[in-house]
KOLVEX-286180 format. One line per 8 residues: number of its first residue (from 1); for each residue x, y, z of N, C-alpha, C. Coordinates in Angstrom, 2 decimals. Layout:
NUM	X Y Z X Y Z X Y Z  ...
//
This chain:
1	-16.67 19.73 63.27 -17.00 19.38 60.73 -18.39 20.41 61.52  -18.91 20.59 60.21 -20.17 21.26 60.17 -21.52 19.72 60.30  -22.15 19.43 60.56 -23.43 18.50 60.51 -23.78 19.34 59.43  -24.46 18.39 58.36 -25.63 18.58 57.69 -26.56 18.20 57.72  -28.10 18.40 57.73 -29.06 18.27 57.85 -29.38 17.13 58.24  -30.35 16.77 58.54 -30.36 15.86 59.38 -31.29 14.63 57.44  -30.66 13.62 58.07 -31.30 12.96 56.38 -30.34 13.13 55.63  -29.49 13.69 55.58 -28.46 13.92 54.33 -26.61 13.55 55.08
9	-26.57 12.52 53.75 -25.00 11.71 54.03 -24.30 12.75 53.24  -22.95 12.96 53.04 -22.40 13.60 52.68 -21.69 13.46 51.64  -21.64 11.70 51.63 -21.43 10.66 50.27 -21.90 10.58 48.89  -23.02 10.57 49.44 -24.54 10.39 49.09 -24.58 11.41 48.08  -24.64 13.14 48.82 -24.92 14.01 48.25 -23.84 14.38 47.48  -22.91 14.46 47.30 -21.39 14.69 46.53 -21.60 13.61 45.53  -22.32 12.92 45.74 -22.78 11.30 44.48 -23.86 12.02 43.58  -24.78 12.55 44.18 -25.67 12.90 43.71 -25.24 14.30 43.24
17	-24.42 14.80 43.11 -24.75 16.66 43.05 -24.01 15.85 41.86  -22.31 15.17 42.01 -21.96 14.90 40.26 -23.07 14.48 39.79  -23.75 13.29 39.88 -24.30 13.00 38.84 -25.46 13.86 37.86  -25.94 14.82 39.00 -26.04 16.15 38.05 -25.69 17.01 36.87  -24.09 17.31 37.54 -23.19 18.36 37.11 -22.87 17.93 35.97  -23.15 16.44 35.52 -22.52 15.67 34.37 -23.63 16.03 33.68  -25.01 15.92 34.43 -25.90 15.91 33.06 -25.80 17.73 32.39  -25.65 18.52 33.54 -25.78 19.97 32.91 -24.49 20.10 32.25
25	-23.79 19.20 32.48 -22.81 19.59 31.18 -22.93 19.61 29.81  -23.70 17.69 29.64 -23.93 17.30 28.06 -25.36 18.47 28.00  -25.69 19.27 28.60 -26.82 20.17 28.41 -26.30 21.87 27.92  -25.27 21.80 28.41 -24.43 23.15 28.39 -23.74 23.04 26.51  -22.81 21.69 26.93 -22.21 21.09 25.15 -23.17 21.13 24.38  -23.98 20.80 24.64 -25.11 20.61 23.03 -25.04 22.44 22.18  -25.93 23.12 23.85 -26.30 23.70 22.90 -25.07 25.22 22.32  -23.65 25.16 23.47 -22.61 25.20 22.72 -22.37 25.23 21.25
33	-22.96 23.82 21.17 -22.17 23.55 19.11 -23.44 23.93 18.71  -24.72 23.86 19.29 -25.25 24.76 18.26 -24.96 26.11 18.46  -24.76 27.06 19.77 -24.58 28.44 18.97 -23.34 28.87 17.82  -22.44 27.70 17.43 -21.59 27.94 16.67 -22.91 28.04 14.82  -23.82 28.21 14.87 -24.32 28.21 13.95 -25.55 29.78 13.77  -25.26 30.89 13.42 -26.27 32.22 13.05 -27.64 31.54 13.61  -28.04 30.80 12.71 -29.43 30.15 12.56 -29.78 29.66 13.55  -29.09 29.12 14.36 -29.16 28.43 15.84 -29.77 29.43 17.62
41	-28.53 30.17 16.65 -28.11 30.66 17.75 -29.51 32.56 17.80  -30.20 32.80 17.13 -31.62 33.67 17.21 -32.50 32.35 18.22  -32.37 31.00 17.82 -33.36 30.69 18.93 -32.87 30.24 20.53  -31.95 30.03 20.60 -31.02 29.94 21.91 -30.54 31.16 22.46  -31.16 32.38 22.35 -30.37 33.75 22.96 -32.17 34.24 23.57  -32.23 34.31 25.00 -33.23 34.34 25.42 -34.11 35.90 25.67  -33.03 36.58 25.81 -33.17 38.46 25.82 -31.99 38.50 24.37  -32.08 40.06 24.72 -31.47 40.74 23.51 -30.36 41.53 24.28
49	-29.96 41.37 25.95 -29.55 42.46 26.27 -27.78 42.25 26.79  -27.08 43.13 25.61 -25.74 42.60 25.51 -25.22 42.27 26.83  -25.34 43.29 27.59 -24.77 43.10 29.22 -25.28 42.31 29.97  -26.73 41.68 29.80 -26.61 40.10 30.64 -27.62 39.46 30.21  -26.74 38.70 29.38 -27.54 37.83 28.19 -27.92 37.09 28.82  -29.18 35.97 28.41 -29.53 34.72 28.73 -29.65 33.93 27.78  -29.67 32.63 28.09 -29.53 31.66 26.81 -30.59 30.47 27.07  -31.36 29.82 26.42 -31.43 28.21 26.92 -31.03 27.17 27.48
57	-29.50 27.52 27.27 -28.98 26.53 28.32 -28.60 27.29 29.89  -28.76 28.56 29.84 -29.16 28.35 31.60 -29.98 28.53 32.20  -31.51 28.37 31.08 -32.50 28.00 31.71 -32.99 26.52 31.92  -32.29 25.94 31.19 -32.80 24.62 31.04 -31.60 23.60 32.46  -30.44 24.02 32.25 -29.79 24.17 33.61 -30.48 23.98 34.73  -31.22 25.28 35.12 -31.27 26.02 36.14 -32.56 24.91 36.67  -33.71 24.40 35.46 -34.69 23.97 35.81 -34.68 22.15 35.73  -33.35 21.66 35.90 -32.80 20.54 35.67 -32.00 20.01 37.33
65	-31.47 21.09 37.20 -30.87 20.76 38.48 -31.84 21.37 40.46  -32.59 21.78 40.13 -33.65 22.20 40.80 -34.66 21.37 41.11  -34.94 21.09 39.97 -36.29 19.69 39.51 -35.42 18.78 40.75  -34.09 18.59 40.00 -33.55 17.25 40.90 -33.20 17.17 42.42  -33.39 18.64 42.77 -32.16 18.36 44.16 -33.60 18.67 45.23  -34.65 19.39 44.88 -36.08 19.00 45.11 -36.27 17.68 45.17  -36.73 16.70 43.98 -37.15 15.69 44.06 -36.64 14.90 44.79  -34.94 14.42 44.97 -34.37 13.42 45.62 -34.30 13.92 47.29
73	-34.31 15.15 47.40 -34.81 15.37 48.96 -35.47 16.59 49.14  -37.02 15.70 49.65 -38.01 15.99 49.23 -38.83 17.09 50.86  -37.31 16.40 51.84 -38.32 17.12 52.99 -37.22 17.86 54.29  -35.94 18.36 53.23 -34.91 18.65 53.97 -34.67 20.02 53.96  -34.56 20.56 55.60 -34.64 21.90 55.27 -34.16 22.74 54.89  -34.14 23.28 53.38 -33.02 23.87 52.65 -34.00 24.80 51.91  -33.16 25.76 51.14 -33.53 26.76 49.58 -32.47 26.64 48.68  -33.31 27.04 48.00 -32.20 27.27 46.45 -32.60 28.69 46.00
81	-31.24 29.57 46.39 -31.10 31.01 45.37 -30.36 30.68 44.20  -30.96 30.98 43.28 -30.51 30.73 41.77 -30.41 32.11 40.41  -29.55 31.99 40.17 -29.89 33.74 39.25 -30.94 34.04 38.61  -30.81 32.48 37.58 -32.31 32.99 36.67 -33.52 33.06 37.37  -34.06 32.65 38.68 -34.81 32.74 38.99 -35.27 33.97 39.91  -33.72 34.78 39.80 -33.79 35.86 40.86 -33.99 36.88 39.93  -33.78 36.72 38.39 -33.93 37.37 36.94 -35.48 37.38 36.86  -36.39 36.44 37.17 -37.42 36.12 36.44 -38.62 36.37 37.42
89	-38.25 36.14 39.00 -39.31 35.73 39.63 -39.71 37.33 40.37  -40.98 37.47 40.93 -41.11 38.65 41.28 -41.43 38.57 42.76  -41.16 37.55 43.51 -41.02 36.61 44.87 -39.42 37.33 45.48  -39.43 38.34 46.42 -38.23 38.61 46.89 -37.71 37.16 47.94  -36.45 37.01 47.46 -35.83 35.66 48.36 -35.23 35.81 49.33  -35.88 35.36 50.07 -35.52 36.16 51.67 -35.80 34.80 52.61  -34.89 33.69 52.71 -34.98 32.53 53.06 -34.40 32.67 54.42  -34.61 32.38 56.05 -34.33 32.06 57.13 -33.48 31.09 57.34
97	-33.33 30.00 56.50 -32.57 28.79 56.41 -31.20 28.89 56.38  -30.65 27.65 57.77 -29.35 27.91 58.02 -28.70 27.34 56.54  -29.43 26.17 55.29 -28.70 25.97 54.60 -29.60 26.47 53.34  -28.85 26.74 52.61 -28.82 27.12 51.31 -28.55 26.98 49.58  -28.71 26.49 49.08 -27.65 26.01 47.78 -27.69 27.65 46.79  -26.76 27.53 45.53 -26.71 29.03 45.86 -25.94 28.65 44.11  -27.03 28.80 43.13 -27.15 28.09 41.80 -26.86 29.45 40.92  -26.20 29.09 39.93 -25.60 29.93 39.07 -25.27 28.98 37.59
105	-26.24 28.87 36.90 -26.45 27.71 35.99 -25.31 27.95 35.28  -25.09 29.23 34.81 -24.57 29.50 33.59 -23.41 30.81 33.84  -22.56 30.49 34.51 -21.56 31.35 34.88 -20.74 31.83 33.71  -20.43 33.22 32.78 -19.65 33.69 31.94 -20.37 33.18 30.79  -21.98 33.77 30.64 -22.64 32.92 29.17 -21.89 34.54 28.17  -21.60 34.92 28.31 -20.64 36.00 27.02 -19.53 34.98 26.89  -18.76 34.37 27.43 -17.64 33.28 26.72 -18.78 32.49 26.14  -19.49 31.83 26.92 -20.45 30.49 25.91 -20.92 31.02 25.08
113	-21.45 32.03 24.75 -21.95 32.73 23.11 -20.83 33.17 22.30  -19.54 33.24 22.88 -18.91 33.82 21.53 -17.88 32.53 21.67  -17.88 31.32 22.22 -17.51 30.31 22.00 -15.99 30.03 22.81  -15.21 30.94 23.43 -14.38 30.20 24.11 -14.08 29.35 25.12  -15.46 28.83 25.57 -14.94 27.56 26.52 -14.98 28.25 27.77  -14.68 29.06 28.23 -14.23 30.26 29.78 -15.93 30.38 29.99  -16.78 28.83 30.31 -17.63 29.15 31.26 -18.10 28.03 31.96  -19.14 27.74 33.13 -18.95 27.04 34.06 -20.36 27.28 34.81
121	-20.61 26.08 35.24 -21.92 25.87 36.09 -21.37 25.90 37.82  -21.97 27.20 38.90 -21.86 26.81 40.17 -22.31 26.50 40.76  -22.53 25.45 41.96 -23.80 25.35 42.91 -22.61 24.99 44.20  -23.45 25.67 44.88 -22.35 25.66 46.25 -24.12 25.17 47.39  -23.56 25.00 48.79 -24.47 24.61 49.90 -24.05 25.29 50.86  -24.49 26.63 50.96 -24.15 27.79 52.03 -24.31 27.37 53.34  -23.78 27.28 54.15 -24.70 27.14 55.58 -24.38 28.82 56.56  -25.34 28.99 57.08 -25.30 30.38 57.65 -24.43 31.48 57.10
129	-25.15 31.59 55.84 -24.27 32.68 54.99 -22.59 32.46 54.60  -21.95 30.70 54.90 -20.92 31.02 54.15 -20.78 30.04 53.29  -19.85 29.86 52.43 -20.26 28.25 51.05 -19.50 27.07 52.11  -19.91 26.34 52.28 -19.22 25.36 52.80 -19.28 24.03 51.98  -19.88 23.37 50.90 -19.46 22.70 49.97 -19.88 23.01 48.95  -19.16 22.85 47.57 -19.23 23.68 46.45 -18.73 23.06 45.11  -19.45 23.53 44.54 -18.95 22.36 42.98 -19.08 23.83 41.90  -18.05 23.54 41.10 -17.88 24.55 40.12 -17.42 23.09 38.71
137	-18.21 23.23 37.52 -18.15 22.43 36.98 -18.13 23.18 35.08  -17.06 23.01 34.46 -16.22 23.80 33.67 -16.27 22.82 32.39  -17.67 22.05 31.80 -17.87 21.51 30.26 -16.53 21.58 29.47  -16.54 22.55 29.34 -15.29 22.23 27.95 -13.81 21.72 27.96  -13.89 21.86 29.67 -12.10 21.25 29.86 -12.40 19.77 30.72  -13.66 19.65 30.54 -13.81 18.07 31.43 -13.73 18.32 32.45  -13.67 19.18 33.83 -13.42 19.23 34.76 -14.72 19.89 35.73  -15.12 19.21 36.70 -15.60 19.38 37.78 -15.07 19.20 39.04
145	-14.72 20.85 39.31 -14.04 20.89 41.10 -15.02 20.94 41.92  -14.77 20.00 43.21 -15.64 19.23 44.35 -15.02 20.05 45.33  -15.67 20.60 46.15 -15.08 20.36 47.73 -15.71 20.15 48.65  -15.70 19.34 49.50 -16.70 18.98 50.59 -16.55 19.12 51.33  -15.82 20.77 52.13 -15.54 21.53 53.07 -14.63 21.31 53.64  -13.68 20.52 53.55 -12.47 20.23 54.18 -11.56 19.90 53.13  -11.69 19.13 51.85 -10.90 19.30 50.42 -11.31 19.67 49.70  -10.43 19.70 48.45 -10.84 19.96 47.11 -10.35 19.21 46.13
153	-10.68 18.73 44.97 -10.35 17.96 44.14 -10.94 17.92 43.04  -10.70 17.34 41.45 -10.83 17.58 40.80 -11.06 16.32 40.08  -12.61 16.53 38.95 -13.22 15.12 38.52 -12.69 15.40 36.61  -12.32 14.65 35.84 -13.45 13.99 34.73 -14.30 12.98 34.63  -14.79 13.59 33.42 -16.30 12.95 33.38 -16.16 10.93 33.65  -15.17 10.47 33.44 -15.05 8.53 33.35 -14.60 8.76 34.93  -14.34 9.69 35.88 -14.31 9.40 37.39 -12.79 9.50 37.41  -11.70 9.79 36.39 -10.71 9.86 37.30 -10.45 11.59 37.91
161	-9.35 11.26 38.54 -9.76 12.96 39.54 -8.03 12.89 39.76  -7.58 14.54 40.15 -6.20 14.86 41.06 -6.77 16.08 41.25  -6.01 15.93 42.20 -5.78 17.33 43.59 -4.99 18.38 43.01  -5.84 19.46 43.90 -5.14 21.04 43.50 -3.09 20.75 43.32  -2.98 21.37 43.06 -1.20 22.34 42.65 -1.13 22.99 43.77  0.17 21.64 44.71 0.35 22.76 45.71 1.18 24.36 45.90  0.78 25.04 46.23 1.20 26.34 46.48 2.52 26.28 46.50  3.52 27.69 46.11 4.38 27.91 46.72 4.50 29.79 46.59
169	5.32 29.98 47.65 5.73 31.64 47.95 5.47 32.58 47.29  5.02 33.38 46.95 5.34 34.63 45.62 5.10 35.86 46.19  6.29 36.52 45.93 5.59 37.59 45.93 4.96 38.33 44.90  4.18 39.64 45.13 3.00 40.04 44.27 3.78 39.88 42.60  4.66 40.74 42.66 4.89 41.01 41.47 5.34 39.61 40.39  5.77 38.62 41.18 5.82 36.98 40.66 5.03 36.59 40.21  3.98 36.97 40.71 2.20 36.08 40.38 2.03 36.40 39.50  1.16 35.10 39.10 0.48 35.20 37.77 -1.30 35.84 37.85
177	-1.29 36.98 37.28 -2.40 37.39 37.23 -3.87 36.65 36.38  -5.71 36.18 37.21 -6.02 36.34 35.68 -7.56 36.59 36.17  -7.34 37.74 35.01 -8.44 39.16 35.06 -9.81 38.40 34.16  -10.56 39.75 34.29 -12.06 39.02 33.27 -11.72 39.54 32.10  -11.81 38.86 30.98 -12.19 39.24 29.56 -13.03 39.92 29.01  -14.33 40.14 29.85 -16.18 40.61 29.33 -16.12 42.03 30.80  -15.45 42.35 31.43 -16.37 42.54 32.88 -14.85 44.29 33.41  -13.96 43.86 32.19 -12.94 45.04 32.49 -12.59 46.23 32.48
185	-12.18 47.10 33.43 -12.50 48.39 33.62 -11.49 49.16 33.89  -11.34 50.47 33.30 -10.62 51.17 33.16 -9.31 51.25 34.72  -9.98 51.64 35.28 -9.40 51.46 37.08 -9.15 50.11 37.00  -9.37 49.60 37.13 -8.74 47.81 37.19 -7.95 48.11 36.14  -7.52 48.02 35.39 -5.69 48.08 34.53 -5.21 48.84 35.11  -5.47 49.78 35.31 -4.57 50.82 35.89 -3.82 50.60 36.76  -4.79 49.76 37.88 -3.59 48.79 38.97 -3.19 47.72 38.64  -3.71 46.94 37.98 -2.94 46.44 37.35 -1.63 46.02 36.86
193	-1.42 47.69 36.25 -0.39 47.99 35.84 0.68 48.51 36.62  0.30 48.64 37.65 1.12 49.51 38.62 1.51 48.04 39.04  0.97 47.14 39.30 1.90 46.47 40.08 2.13 45.82 39.41  2.54 45.42 38.32 3.13 44.77 37.60 3.88 43.26 37.73  2.27 42.96 37.59 2.21 41.08 37.71 3.66 40.84 36.15  3.84 39.11 36.70 4.68 38.89 36.19 3.73 38.47 35.14  2.42 37.52 34.79 2.08 37.69 33.98 0.70 38.04 34.34  -0.57 37.88 32.89 -2.05 38.48 32.83 -2.22 37.96 32.18
201	-2.95 37.08 32.82 -4.09 35.82 31.86 -5.17 36.40 32.35  -6.44 36.47 30.71 -7.17 36.50 30.43 -8.32 35.64 30.47  -9.50 35.61 30.56 -10.57 34.77 31.37 -11.96 34.73 31.53  -12.64 34.33 31.16 -14.22 34.58 31.21 -14.23 33.62 32.34  -15.90 33.63 33.58 -16.34 32.64 34.49 -15.71 33.55 35.41  -15.63 33.46 36.62 -15.40 33.80 37.71 -15.28 32.75 38.21  -16.04 31.21 38.05 -16.19 29.84 38.38 -13.62 29.55 37.63  -14.01 29.81 36.64 -13.29 29.36 35.28 -11.75 30.00 36.49
209	-12.19 31.04 36.14 -10.82 32.11 36.85 -10.31 31.65 38.30  -10.96 31.00 39.69 -10.92 30.44 40.47 -10.44 28.59 40.23  -10.69 28.10 39.66 -10.27 27.13 38.89 -9.19 26.78 38.53  -8.23 28.24 38.01 -7.33 27.87 37.17 -6.16 28.67 38.75  -6.55 29.39 39.69 -5.83 29.14 40.60 -5.79 27.75 41.63  -6.48 27.24 41.79 -6.55 26.22 42.27 -5.65 25.10 41.69  -5.73 25.20 40.59 -4.93 24.06 39.52 -3.33 23.86 39.30  -3.45 25.65 39.48 -2.40 26.45 40.14 -1.57 27.00 38.47
217	-2.51 27.21 37.80 -2.21 28.36 36.45 -2.02 29.39 36.11  -2.51 29.66 37.61 -2.85 31.26 37.83 -2.14 31.47 39.56  -1.92 32.57 40.29 -1.89 32.67 41.55 -2.74 33.70 41.96  -3.77 34.65 41.70 -4.31 35.61 42.21 -5.53 35.96 41.04  -6.42 36.32 41.53 -7.48 36.65 41.17 -8.41 38.20 41.57  -8.39 39.90 41.37 -8.99 40.87 41.81 -9.99 41.16 41.30  -11.47 41.13 41.73 -12.32 41.95 41.10 -12.72 43.28 41.77  -12.67 43.96 40.85 -13.05 45.42 41.07 -14.74 45.81 40.72
225	-15.48 46.31 40.79 -16.69 47.21 40.70 -16.68 48.06 41.66  -16.90 49.14 40.42 -16.91 50.60 40.59 -18.21 51.10 41.60  -17.90 51.77 41.97 -19.23 52.61 42.46 -20.77 52.62 41.78  -21.85 52.24 41.53 -22.63 53.08 41.14 -22.99 51.96 40.28  -21.95 51.39 39.53 -21.99 49.92 38.79 -22.47 48.79 39.27  -22.89 47.67 38.23 -23.37 46.44 38.34 -21.60 45.63 39.09  -22.17 44.73 40.36 -21.24 44.26 40.83 -21.89 42.45 40.78  -20.96 41.50 41.15 -20.81 40.33 41.46 -21.89 40.22 42.43
233	-22.73 39.09 42.43 -23.86 38.42 42.62 -23.32 37.55 43.70  -24.11 36.80 44.73 -23.31 35.46 45.45 -22.88 34.20 44.67  -24.09 34.68 43.57 -24.23 32.86 42.57 -22.57 33.01 41.85  -21.98 34.29 42.06 -20.36 34.01 41.16 -19.57 33.41 42.10  -19.61 34.03 43.54 -18.81 33.74 43.78 -18.77 32.60 44.78  -20.33 31.83 45.17 -20.41 31.21 46.34 -19.39 29.81 46.65  -19.81 28.87 44.99 -19.21 27.56 44.47 -17.35 27.90 44.82  -16.85 29.36 43.66 -15.91 29.60 43.48 -14.67 29.23 45.26
241	-15.99 30.03 45.88 -14.86 30.57 47.19 -15.00 28.61 47.65  -15.84 27.87 48.17 -15.91 26.95 48.89 -14.60 26.08 48.08  -14.42 26.14 46.71 -13.09 25.27 46.37 -11.77 25.88 46.75  -12.12 26.70 46.37 -10.80 27.93 46.90 -10.12 27.83 48.18  -11.39 27.51 49.20 -10.88 27.79 50.99 -10.21 26.37 51.28  -11.41 25.64 50.40 -10.92 24.16 51.51 -9.24 23.36 50.19  -8.79 24.37 49.30 -7.71 23.74 48.71 -6.24 24.84 49.97  -6.66 25.78 50.40 -5.75 26.27 50.91 -6.00 27.21 50.54
249	-6.55 28.16 49.67 -6.74 29.42 49.47 -7.48 30.26 50.12  -7.59 31.58 49.97 -8.57 32.86 50.55 -8.87 33.41 49.27  -9.82 34.17 49.68 -11.15 34.85 49.09 -12.15 36.14 49.88  -11.42 37.34 50.27 -11.94 38.57 50.70 -12.29 39.84 50.11  -12.64 40.81 51.17 -12.55 42.01 50.41 -10.55 42.49 50.46  -10.81 43.87 50.17 -9.12 44.35 50.57 -8.62 44.35 51.67  -9.64 44.30 52.97 -9.43 44.61 53.76 -9.29 43.14 54.78  -9.40 42.24 53.54 -9.22 41.04 54.33 -10.44 40.14 55.32
257	-11.62 40.74 54.93 -13.03 40.71 55.81 -13.42 39.16 54.74  -14.03 38.31 55.20 -14.58 36.89 54.86 -15.60 37.71 53.82  -16.13 37.72 52.64 -17.20 37.49 52.15 -18.27 37.36 53.12  -19.34 38.41 52.55 -20.30 38.45 52.98 -21.57 37.76 52.11  -22.91 36.61 52.73 -23.59 36.44 51.39 -25.10 36.64 51.98  -26.34 36.64 51.15 -27.50 36.82 51.65 -27.69 37.99 52.11  -27.31 39.01 51.73 -27.49 40.67 51.57 -29.41 41.01 50.31  -29.84 41.42 51.12 -30.72 42.37 50.81 -30.37 42.17 48.56
265	-29.42 42.61 48.02 -28.89 43.14 46.88 -28.30 41.29 46.30  -27.81 41.16 47.52 -26.59 39.96 46.87 -25.50 40.14 46.04  -24.98 41.42 46.30 -24.28 42.00 45.50 -22.89 41.84 46.01  -22.04 41.26 45.66 -20.64 41.67 46.21 -19.21 42.35 45.41  -20.12 43.63 46.15 -19.05 44.87 45.48 -17.81 44.83 46.05  -17.18 46.02 45.73 -15.69 46.82 46.44 -14.53 46.65 45.44  -13.74 45.72 45.97 -12.61 45.04 45.27 -11.96 43.74 46.41  -12.52 42.65 45.63 -12.21 41.69 46.35 -11.26 40.47 45.65
273	-10.72 40.03 46.27 -8.68 39.33 46.02 -9.23 37.63 46.30  -8.58 37.33 45.82 -8.50 35.38 46.21 -7.05 35.65 45.29  -6.12 34.53 46.72 -5.06 34.09 46.37 -5.18 32.57 46.24  -3.99 31.93 46.05 -4.21 30.35 46.34 -3.37 29.72 48.05  -2.84 30.89 48.75 -2.08 30.57 49.79 -3.08 31.70 51.39  -3.48 31.16 51.71 -4.52 31.83 52.97 -3.05 32.57 54.19  -1.67 31.30 54.12 -0.88 31.92 55.16 -0.54 33.51 54.40  -0.07 33.80 52.91 0.08 35.10 52.60 -0.83 36.69 51.88
281	-1.80 35.67 51.87 -3.39 36.56 51.87 -3.40 37.82 52.09  -3.19 38.15 53.84 -3.54 39.30 54.39 -2.50 40.01 53.64  -1.05 39.38 53.77 0.19 40.20 53.58 -0.22 41.10 52.12  -0.84 40.14 51.02 -1.06 40.40 49.98 -2.09 41.76 49.63  -3.21 41.46 50.47 -3.92 42.06 50.19 -3.87 43.69 51.06  -2.80 43.85 51.83 -2.07 45.15 52.36 -1.62 45.95 51.30  -0.38 45.28 50.86 0.26 45.73 49.47 -0.39 46.19 48.75  -2.01 45.40 48.20 -2.80 45.65 46.96 -3.03 47.49 47.49
289	-3.49 47.40 48.89 -4.34 48.14 49.43 -3.03 49.52 49.32  -1.85 49.23 49.81 -0.99 50.92 49.47 -0.77 51.09 48.41  -0.41 50.12 47.05 -0.37 50.89 46.15 -1.54 51.37 45.57  -2.77 51.20 45.96 -4.34 51.69 45.98 -4.46 53.62 46.41  -3.78 52.99 47.35 -3.46 54.38 47.85 -2.28 55.71 47.43  -1.37 54.70 47.61 -0.16 55.68 46.63 -0.72 56.27 45.49  -1.57 55.58 44.86 -1.35 56.30 43.52 -3.21 57.02 43.19  -3.86 57.24 43.99 -5.23 57.05 44.35 -6.14 56.62 43.05
297	-6.05 55.10 42.54 -6.55 54.56 41.89 -7.79 54.16 42.24  -8.48 53.81 43.44 -9.19 53.57 43.94 -10.42 54.30 45.42  -11.47 54.85 45.26 -12.10 55.40 46.13 -12.10 54.38 47.26  -11.40 54.29 49.04 -11.23 53.96 49.72 -12.28 54.85 50.56
//
């Protein structure tokens, strides 16, 4: 078992982040309600970049989480990597610490603006560039997914809990795929068609998609980034990876290699596959790779 920094107790830490997570839920739900009014939308949208929008909700949650972690744990040797800070700061984040918080205050901003409910807050504590503890908050579904590094569970705001769904072995064509609503591309659509999944669910937010796998509503997620185009970042995957792996699942690249965090660009490019069963994950990756090679779908 990995030992947390001196002075940090795992149970107390989870209690503290649980409180902050539900405070974040209140903020996100408040602004989500305001977005139902077109008049309010103008004040909540902080930029006009349709591909990468930022809202006041992103900023408020970001500020609240960072402020409280820094105040509660003043002398702990860890850093905080945040999507919002990376967007606005001219400084390059270059931490040498073993422990790094990775925060996405609002994953699925487009869905947040569109009012689908498929948005989440991600917060992970990485150790030596690997996710260890993870929190995926889905306010609209009253879900807080927590991993303490060994197990994963889900809590509602009233404190009631339920555990992940026990997985069953399925072949690739029997699986339910969960895929992106706002970031799809023609190559990914072609791959999905060739695999011929049993069912395809469309959903925003990587956190929501991975939670659906842990919950048992879906079986597999494929992320395919085109060369030269934008890719998901560390903050998109760190917390979702933590909850998936601790529940018995796996998330790797197409060659079954673990994701690498802390690169200069923070990008997670190429093809990433998440499944609920680590025992069959490598064979699923290999099968998908063979389909890609057979039809020349993606440059490998």
